[in-house]
N, C-alpha and C positions, 0 to 999 in steps of 0.2 A: 591545503588539508595535511595534517601531519600524519606520520606512518602509523602511530597508534590510532589515530581516528579512522584512517583508511581501514585499518584491520577490524575496528569495531563496526564500521558501516559496509563491510565487503559484500554482504548479501544484498544490500540496496544499490550498490554502485553498477551503473551501466557501463557500456563499452567506452564512453567518453570521460568515465570517472565521476559522473555526477549522480547524485542521489535520485532514484526513480522509484516511484510507488505503483502499486497495482492500479489498473484502470478504474476499478470501483472505489478505491480510496482517494484518488486524486483530487476530486472536488469535495470530499467529505469534511465536514468541519471538526470532527472527532480526532484526537491524537492517538487513536489506535490504529495507524496506518501500517499496511503490509507492503513487503516487497514486491516488485513486479515479477519476480521469479517465482513467487508463491502462487498456489492455486487456491483461491477463496472458496472454501466449502460453506462456511456460514459466517455471517457478521450480525451482531445484534443490532446495529445501527443502520443496516442497509435495508431498505424496503423498495422493491422493484415497482416501477410504474406500470407494469404489465400484471402485477399481481391482483387478484380478485379479492384479496383480503384487506380490510381497512387497517391502517398502520397501529 
């Protein structure tokens, strides 16, 4: 990975230098992935299986 690309992806890079996404975003099919460092407050595409509301 080039230096410029590393700077662009710094918020997503883990301690091994690999791009890492939030646990909720890992298996999501949408391209609005968030960093593992971020706390996800709301995601329009995420529907919990424990939710009582239909999608």
